[in-house]
C-alpha positions in Angstrom: 4.0 -15.9 9.0 3.9 -13.1 11.5 1.9 -12.5 14.7 0.0 -9.3 14.5 -1.7 -8.7 17.8 -3.6 -11.9 18.4 -3.9 -12.7 14.7 -1.7 -14.8 12.5 -0.9 -12.9 9.4 0.3 -14.8 6.3 1.7 -12.5 3.6 3.7 -12.7 0.5 6.4 -10.2 1.5 7.9 -10.1 -2.0 4.8 -8.7 -3.8 5.6 -5.4 -5.4 4.1 -2.4 -3.7 4.1 1.2 -5.0 3.4 4.0 -2.6 2.2 7.4 -3.9 2.0 10.6 -1.9 -1.3 12.4 -2.8 -0.8 15.1 -0.2 1.3 18.3 0.4 3.1 16.5 3.3 6.7 16.1 2.1 8.1 12.6 2.8 4.7 11.0 3.6 5.2 8.2 1.0 8.8 7.6 2.2 7.6 7.2 5.8 4.9 4.8 4.7 7.4 2.8 2.6 9.7 2.6 5.6 6.7 1.4 7.7 6.0 -1.4 5.2 9.7 -2.4 5.0 9.8 -2.5 8.8 6.8 -4.9 8.7 8.7 -7.2 6.4 7.6 -6.2 2.9 10.7 -6.4 0.7 9.6 -5.0 -2.7 8.4 -1.5 -1.8 8.8 1.4 -4.3 8.2 5.0 -3.2 7.0 7.0 -6.2 8.8 10.4 -6.4 6.9 13.7 -6.3 3.2 14.2 -5.6 0.5 12.0 -7.0 -1.5 14.3 -9.3 -4.6 12.2 -10.0 -7.8 13.5 -8.4 -9.1 10.1 -7.3 -9.2 8.5 -4.8 -10.1 11.3 -2.4 -9.3 9.1 0.6 -6.2 7.0 1.3 -6.7 3.7 -0.6 -4.8 0.4 -1.2 -5.5 -1.0 -4.7 -4.7 -4.6 -5.7 -4.4 -5.9 -9.2 -6.0 -9.3 -8.9 -8.0 -11.3 -6.4 -5.1 -13.4 -5.3 -3.4 -10.3 -3.9 -6.3 -9.3 -1.7 -4.8 -10.7 1.5 -1.6 -8.8 0.9 -3.5 -5.6 0.1 -5.4 -5.9 3.4 -2.2 -6.5 5.3 -0.6 -3.4 3.7 -3.8 -1.4 4.6 -3.7 -2.6 8.2 0.0 -1.7 8.6 -0.7 1.8 7.3 -4.1 2.3 9.0 -6.0 2.6 5.8 -9.6 1.3 5.6 -10.2 1.5 1.8 -9.0 -1.6 -0.1 -10.1 -2.0 -3.7 -9.6 -4.4 -6.5 -8.6 -2.4 -9.6 -6.2 -3.7 -12.2 -6.2 -0.3 -13.8 -5.1 1.5 -10.6 -2.6 -1.2 -9.7 -0.8 -1.3 -13.0 2.6 -0.3 -11.8 2.8 -3.1 -9.2 0.3 -5.7 -7.9 -0.3 -3.4 -4.9 -0.6 0.4 -5.2 -1.1 2.7 -2.2 -2.4 6.3 -2.6 -2.0 8.4 0.5 -4.4 11.2 1.2 -4.7 13.5 4.2 
């Protein structure tokens, strides 16, 4: 349990999270991964290289199943991302997958 602003935020910090850089900004995914680790998430994987898929066009946090929605929303909040979507297909490498766009 962690206090975020005036809200209590309960999260499963051990849920696997993969972060992809879908931009030309070197190190963006690594910085996002560090932000998540600093927020207490313990199973963050930064994918090497540039994410080559065309979708999504905006930064998005995907979660694999409904029971991971709260964690996905907490990840999105930490990274300032407004798009959070349920997609087992997109979140196949880990229960939570982040795609960063500019």
